[in-house]
Structures are given as C-alpha cells and as structure tokens.
MARVO-160161 format. One record per residue (C-alpha): residue number from 1; residue in three letters; x, y, z. Coordinates in steps of 0.25 Angstrom, whole numbers. Layout:
BEGIN
{NUM, "ALA", {X, Y, Z}}
...
//
This chain:
BEGIN
{1, "MET", {-68, 82, 417}}
{2, "ASN", {-70, 66, 415}}
{3, "THR", {-72, 57, 404}}
{4, "ALA", {-85, 59, 401}}
{5, "SER", {-85, 74, 400}}
{6, "ARG", {-72, 73, 391}}
{7, "TRP", {-81, 64, 382}}
{8, "LEU", {-92, 74, 383}}
{9, "ILE", {-86, 86, 378}}
{10, "ALA", {-79, 77, 366}}
{11, "LEU", {-92, 73, 363}}
{12, "GLY", {-98, 89, 363}}
{13, "LEU", {-86, 93, 353}}
{14, "GLY", {-89, 83, 343}}
{15, "LEU", {-102, 86, 341}}
{16, "ALA", {-100, 101, 342}}
{17, "VAL", {-91, 100, 332}}
{18, "ALA", {-99, 90, 322}}
{19, "GLY", {-111, 99, 324}}
{20, "GLY", {-103, 110, 318}}
{21, "PHE", {-101, 102, 305}}
{22, "VAL", {-114, 96, 303}}
{23, "GLY", {-122, 112, 306}}
{24, "THR", {-112, 117, 295}}
{25, "PRO", {-113, 107, 283}}
{26, "HIS", {-109, 121, 272}}
{27, "ALA", {-95, 124, 280}}
{28, "ALA", {-86, 116, 272}}
{29, "ALA", {-85, 127, 261}}
{30, "GLN", {-88, 140, 264}}
{31, "GLU", {-88, 149, 253}}
{32, "VAL", {-79, 162, 253}}
{33, "GLN", {-89, 174, 249}}
{34, "VAL", {-81, 185, 241}}
{35, "THR", {-86, 197, 246}}
{36, "GLY", {-82, 214, 240}}
{37, "PRO", {-79, 217, 226}}
{38, "LEU", {-74, 203, 224}}
{39, "ALA", {-87, 196, 226}}
{40, "GLY", {-92, 187, 211}}
{41, "ALA", {-80, 192, 205}}
{42, "PRO", {-73, 183, 198}}
{43, "ALA", {-60, 175, 198}}
{44, "VAL", {-54, 181, 187}}
{45, "ARG", {-57, 196, 181}}
{46, "LYS", {-54, 201, 167}}
{47, "MET", {-48, 189, 163}}
{48, "ARG", {-43, 184, 148}}
{49, "ILE", {-50, 173, 142}}
{50, "TYR", {-38, 170, 132}}
{51, "ARG", {-40, 155, 125}}
{52, "ASP", {-56, 153, 127}}
{53, "GLY", {-63, 152, 113}}
{54, "ARG", {-51, 156, 106}}
{55, "PHE", {-41, 153, 94}}
{56, "SER", {-27, 152, 96}}
{57, "ILE", {-16, 152, 85}}
{58, "GLN", {-2, 150, 90}}
{59, "PRO", {10, 153, 81}}
{60, "GLU", {22, 145, 87}}
{61, "PHE", {36, 142, 88}}
{62, "GLY", {43, 130, 95}}
{63, "ALA", {55, 121, 97}}
{64, "THR", {57, 108, 102}}
{65, "LEU", {65, 103, 114}}
{66, "VAL", {75, 94, 118}}
{67, "ASP", {76, 89, 104}}
{68, "GLU", {87, 80, 101}}
{69, "PHE", {90, 81, 86}}
{70, "LYS", {81, 91, 80}}
{71, "ARG", {74, 103, 88}}
{72, "THR", {61, 107, 79}}
{73, "LEU", {57, 121, 79}}
{74, "PHE", {42, 123, 78}}
{75, "MET", {35, 132, 73}}
{76, "GLY", {18, 133, 71}}
{77, "ALA", {6, 137, 77}}
{78, "THR", {-5, 133, 87}}
{79, "VAL", {-22, 134, 86}}
{80, "GLY", {-31, 133, 95}}
{81, "TYR", {-44, 134, 102}}
{82, "HIS", {-48, 138, 116}}
{83, "PHE", {-61, 131, 123}}
{84, "THR", {-58, 138, 136}}
{85, "ASP", {-48, 146, 141}}
{86, "TRP", {-41, 133, 147}}
{87, "ILE", {-43, 123, 134}}
{88, "GLY", {-42, 122, 119}}
{89, "VAL", {-36, 116, 109}}
{90, "HIS", {-23, 117, 99}}
{91, "GLY", {-17, 111, 85}}
{92, "PHE", {-3, 115, 82}}
{93, "PHE", {7, 113, 72}}
{94, "ASP", {21, 116, 73}}
{95, "TYR", {34, 116, 62}}
{96, "GLY", {46, 110, 65}}
{97, "VAL", {59, 116, 59}}
{98, "SER", {70, 105, 66}}
{99, "LEU", {85, 109, 71}}
{100, "ASN", {95, 99, 74}}
{101, "THR", {98, 100, 87}}
{102, "ASP", {114, 100, 93}}
{103, "LEU", {113, 83, 96}}
{104, "THR", {111, 82, 81}}
{105, "LYS", {123, 92, 77}}
{106, "GLN", {130, 85, 86}}
{107, "VAL", {128, 71, 77}}
{108, "GLN", {131, 77, 65}}
{109, "SER", {144, 81, 71}}
{110, "HIS", {149, 70, 77}}
{111, "GLY", {140, 58, 75}}
{112, "GLN", {147, 46, 68}}
{113, "THR", {142, 36, 58}}
{114, "THR", {145, 21, 56}}
{115, "ASP", {140, 8, 52}}
{116, "TYR", {133, 4, 64}}
{117, "ASN", {125, 18, 66}}
{118, "ALA", {123, 22, 51}}
{119, "LEU", {109, 20, 52}}
{120, "SER", {107, 30, 63}}
{121, "LEU", {118, 40, 57}}
{122, "PRO", {119, 39, 44}}
{123, "THR", {129, 52, 44}}
{124, "ALA", {132, 62, 55}}
{125, "GLY", {131, 73, 46}}
{126, "GLY", {116, 69, 43}}
{127, "PHE", {111, 65, 58}}
{128, "SER", {102, 79, 56}}
{129, "ASN", {93, 75, 43}}
{130, "GLN", {89, 61, 51}}
{131, "VAL", {84, 65, 65}}
{132, "GLY", {68, 67, 67}}
{133, "GLN", {61, 81, 64}}
{134, "ILE", {48, 84, 69}}
{135, "LYS", {42, 94, 56}}
{136, "PHE", {29, 97, 62}}
{137, "LEU", {21, 97, 74}}
{138, "THR", {6, 98, 75}}
{139, "GLY", {-4, 95, 84}}
{140, "LEU", {-18, 97, 93}}
{141, "GLN", {-18, 98, 108}}
{142, "ALA", {-27, 103, 119}}
{143, "THR", {-25, 113, 127}}
{144, "PHE", {-27, 117, 140}}
{145, "ILE", {-24, 130, 150}}
{146, "PRO", {-24, 128, 165}}
{147, "LEU", {-17, 140, 168}}
{148, "ARG", {-17, 154, 165}}
{149, "GLY", {-13, 167, 172}}
{150, "LYS", {-5, 179, 172}}
{151, "LEU", {11, 181, 170}}
{152, "ALA", {18, 193, 176}}
{153, "LEU", {30, 198, 170}}
{154, "PHE", {39, 207, 181}}
{155, "GLN", {26, 211, 186}}
{156, "ALA", {23, 220, 176}}
{157, "TRP", {18, 213, 164}}
{158, "PHE", {7, 201, 164}}
{159, "VAL", {4, 191, 154}}
{160, "ASP", {-10, 182, 154}}
{161, "THR", {-3, 169, 154}}
{162, "ASP", {-9, 152, 152}}
{163, "PHE", {-3, 139, 155}}
{164, "TYR", {-8, 129, 145}}
{165, "LEU", {-6, 113, 143}}
{166, "PHE", {-8, 105, 130}}
{167, "ALA", {-9, 91, 126}}
{168, "GLY", {-13, 85, 113}}
{169, "ALA", {-8, 76, 100}}
{170, "ALA", {5, 81, 91}}
{171, "PHE", {7, 76, 77}}
{172, "ALA", {23, 78, 73}}
{173, "SER", {28, 76, 59}}
{174, "VAL", {42, 70, 63}}
{175, "GLN", {52, 67, 51}}
{176, "GLU", {62, 55, 56}}
{177, "ARG", {73, 47, 47}}
{178, "ALA", {66, 38, 38}}
{179, "ASP", {67, 22, 41}}
{180, "VAL", {79, 16, 36}}
{181, "THR", {73, 0, 38}}
{182, "ASP", {80, -6, 25}}
{183, "GLY", {90, -14, 36}}
{184, "LYS", {101, -11, 27}}
{185, "THR", {105, 4, 26}}
{186, "CYS", {115, 11, 36}}
{187, "LEU", {117, -1, 43}}
{188, "PRO", {129, -8, 47}}
{189, "GLN", {130, -20, 38}}
{190, "THR", {126, -11, 26}}
{191, "PHE", {136, -3, 26}}
{192, "ARG", {148, -17, 30}}
{193, "ASN", {142, -24, 18}}
{194, "ALA", {143, -10, 9}}
{195, "ARG", {157, -8, 14}}
{196, "ALA", {163, -22, 10}}
{197, "GLU", {157, -21, -4}}
{198, "SER", {164, -7, -8}}
{199, "ASP", {164, 8, -4}}
{200, "SER", {151, 10, -14}}
{201, "SER", {141, 1, -8}}
{202, "LEU", {146, 9, 6}}
{203, "GLN", {143, 22, 0}}
{204, "LYS", {128, 18, -5}}
{205, "VAL", {126, 11, 8}}
{206, "GLN", {131, 25, 16}}
{207, "ASP", {124, 33, 5}}
{208, "ALA", {112, 26, 9}}
{209, "CYS", {112, 25, 23}}
{210, "GLN", {113, 42, 23}}
{211, "ARG", {102, 45, 13}}
{212, "THR", {94, 38, 25}}
{213, "GLN", {98, 50, 36}}
{214, "GLY", {91, 60, 27}}
{215, "GLN", {79, 52, 25}}
{216, "HIS", {66, 55, 33}}
{217, "SER", {50, 52, 35}}
{218, "THR", {40, 60, 42}}
{219, "ARG", {29, 56, 50}}
{220, "LEU", {19, 63, 60}}
{221, "ALA", {21, 57, 75}}
{222, "VAL", {10, 60, 85}}
{223, "ALA", {13, 66, 98}}
{224, "PRO", {4, 68, 111}}
{225, "THR", {8, 83, 112}}
{226, "PHE", {6, 90, 125}}
{227, "GLY", {13, 103, 133}}
{228, "VAL", {11, 117, 141}}
{229, "GLY", {12, 130, 136}}
{230, "ILE", {9, 146, 141}}
{231, "SER", {2, 155, 135}}
{232, "PHE", {8, 171, 137}}
{233, "TYR", {-5, 181, 131}}
{234, "LEU", {0, 193, 126}}
{235, "THR", {-11, 198, 122}}
{236, "THR", {-27, 193, 123}}
{237, "TYR", {-25, 184, 109}}
{238, "MET", {-9, 181, 110}}
{239, "ALA", {0, 173, 118}}
{240, "MET", {12, 169, 119}}
{241, "THR", {15, 153, 121}}
{242, "VAL", {23, 145, 127}}
{243, "GLU", {23, 131, 124}}
{244, "TRP", {30, 116, 127}}
{245, "ARG", {25, 104, 121}}
{246, "ALA", {28, 89, 120}}
{247, "PHE", {26, 80, 108}}
{248, "PRO", {34, 67, 111}}
{249, "PHE", {32, 54, 100}}
{250, "LYS", {43, 46, 95}}
{251, "TRP", {52, 49, 82}}
{252, "ASN", {69, 45, 78}}
{253, "THR", {74, 59, 81}}
{254, "SER", {88, 54, 78}}
{255, "GLY", {84, 45, 66}}
{256, "THR", {93, 34, 72}}
{257, "ASP", {91, 20, 73}}
{258, "GLN", {87, 17, 87}}
{259, "GLY", {77, 7, 89}}
{260, "GLY", {71, -5, 84}}
{261, "GLN", {75, -19, 85}}
{262, "ASN", {88, -24, 78}}
{263, "GLN", {87, -38, 73}}
{264, "HIS", {99, -40, 67}}
{265, "ARG", {108, -39, 80}}
{266, "LYS", {115, -50, 84}}
{267, "ALA", {118, -48, 97}}
{268, "ASP", {103, -44, 99}}
{269, "SER", {93, -50, 90}}
{270, "ASN", {83, -38, 96}}
{271, "GLY", {90, -27, 98}}
{272, "PRO", {87, -14, 99}}
{273, "PHE", {92, -2, 90}}
{274, "PRO", {98, -1, 80}}
{275, "ASP", {90, -9, 70}}
{276, "GLY", {95, -4, 58}}
{277, "ASN", {82, 3, 53}}
{278, "ILE", {77, 18, 56}}
{279, "ASN", {62, 17, 58}}
{280, "SER", {50, 19, 69}}
{281, "SER", {57, 10, 78}}
{282, "ASP", {67, 22, 80}}
{283, "ARG", {57, 32, 87}}
{284, "THR", {60, 35, 101}}
{285, "SER", {51, 44, 111}}
{286, "GLN", {53, 58, 111}}
{287, "PHE", {48, 68, 120}}
{288, "ASN", {46, 80, 109}}
{289, "GLN", {44, 93, 116}}
{290, "MET", {43, 108, 112}}
{291, "VAL", {42, 122, 117}}
{292, "LYS", {34, 134, 108}}
{293, "LEU", {32, 148, 109}}
{294, "GLY", {20, 154, 102}}
{295, "PHE", {10, 164, 102}}
{296, "ALA", {-4, 162, 101}}
{297, "PHE", {-15, 170, 96}}
{298, "TYR", {-28, 169, 101}}
{299, "LEU", {-42, 171, 92}}
{300, "PRO", {-52, 180, 93}}
{301, "PHE", {-42, 190, 98}}
{302, "GLN", {-50, 195, 110}}
{303, "GLY", {-51, 186, 122}}
{304, "GLU", {-61, 186, 133}}
{305, "ILE", {-61, 192, 146}}
{306, "THR", {-69, 188, 158}}
{307, "LYS", {-76, 199, 168}}
//
C-alpha cells in the first residue's frame, strides 16, 4: 500500500467520525427511562418531615470543656422556628454554675504568696474567689441541616437522625476579679514601706491586699458562636440532641496580673507584665467550648408525611 492510499483511508475514517458527531447533536446526555412499578415514583416515599414549619422548645444541660480554673455546668433551653426542613433560627439561654478544677485545688493547696506575687495571689486559700466565672450564656443563631437519614442499632432498632450546623452571636455574663489600679495595693514597695514602719502597718496593707481577692465585677462579653449537633428523633414530636458549641472571647480566667506595660522597671522601662494593675489588659483570648444534651419538642405535635 503506497503513501497516497494510506492518506485516503485516514481521511475517510476522519470524515466518518466527524459525521457521527454532527449527525447526533443530542447524544451528549442520554435520559434513563425508568419502567415498571417504579416509573414516575419519587426518590423517597412517606418521609417524615420533622422541622418544616414547626416551632421547637428544647430543655438542655451542658458543661464547658478544657477549663483552666472553673468548669461551668449549664442548664437552660433553646427555642426556635424552622422555615423549611433544612434551615431555621434559634435563640438560647443557659444559666451556669461553676466548679473548681483540679488546677485550682492544687494552687489552693500548694500556692506560695510573697511580696512580689501578692497582687496575683493575695492568699493561696482564696484563689478560687478571684478566678473568672461564666454566670450565663445567651444568643441567637441560624441553623442549617445538610444531612438526614436513619441509624440502626443491631439491625433491630432504627431511628431517624439529622446532622446540623449553626452559627450566630453569643452574649456571656462574665464575672472577673475587680480592677486594682491604685498603684499601691499588693505591690512590693508598699509591703516594704509598711514593714519598715510597724507590724500594725504591715497588717493593714496585707488586709487591704487580701480584700481585693474577693471583689468582683461583671460584664457582658460579646462573642461569635458556632458548632455542630445531631438529633435522634424518638417520636414524631420529640428528639434527643447532642451538641458541641464554641464561643471564643477574651477574659481574665485566673484573676492575675498577666498583661500591660510596666513603666517602673529600671532594666526596661517598657517591659511587659507585671505592671502592678489588675485591669482589662490582663484578659487573654480563650477558645471557650461546651457540650450539651437536650430534648427537643416540636409544635404542632403532628408532623407532615410525604406521599
């Protein structure tokens, strides 16, 4: 076969392939025709719609995680409304009760107070009185439900389940140690001067320092909040929920002097802490988080079932 014949054959094959594409403009996607008893049937039949157009009221219990000095136990409720089965809005309020962590107990048992750390630790035994606490947590959030299905236990018990995400704004009532900014209380030079005068003067200075340990101020901290949760529907109107929530913000968890600029250090006039004050400069960023267990009740009690 000579070269000319090969070129003619290649040209003929190319025209045949091109003609096939031109002659079948609608062959890019072929529709699958379902026949038999499933023809025209929906993807899911008799599916329970738990959230769409319903209000929810959820009593809940929770606890904070990875706390340094105080663990907060929460009790409260979340209420909400669902515009569809996959999106809704919620408001929550949780009242907190604080418990000492093991680290706080260790400081109370083994902490040492000197003239140089008296501002941060007036007394070891009273340390739990100066650490920060969360009194309550409230906020608003949008809730998105991207996944739902069923879980099976031992292939015998099946429960409808959905997975949800949420994000919004939180407001935390935070109790912290009150500001100490007079430039005298609990400072080394104050103790030295009082010790040089008399024992009674030293006692007055020590008493004044120790009183600051139990003095508090309360403020409302604003923070973003976000998290995830899972719902297990026990009936058509009740679900058990397990939820993880984060709400980071700055606060002084230890009640100690750990920030600011010391203007009186001889070695470095712009040196860091301790600056001899307890104030807002001692607040540090904390990734606060908690887990909650709740039982959500949906109103009206009877939900929709698809065809």
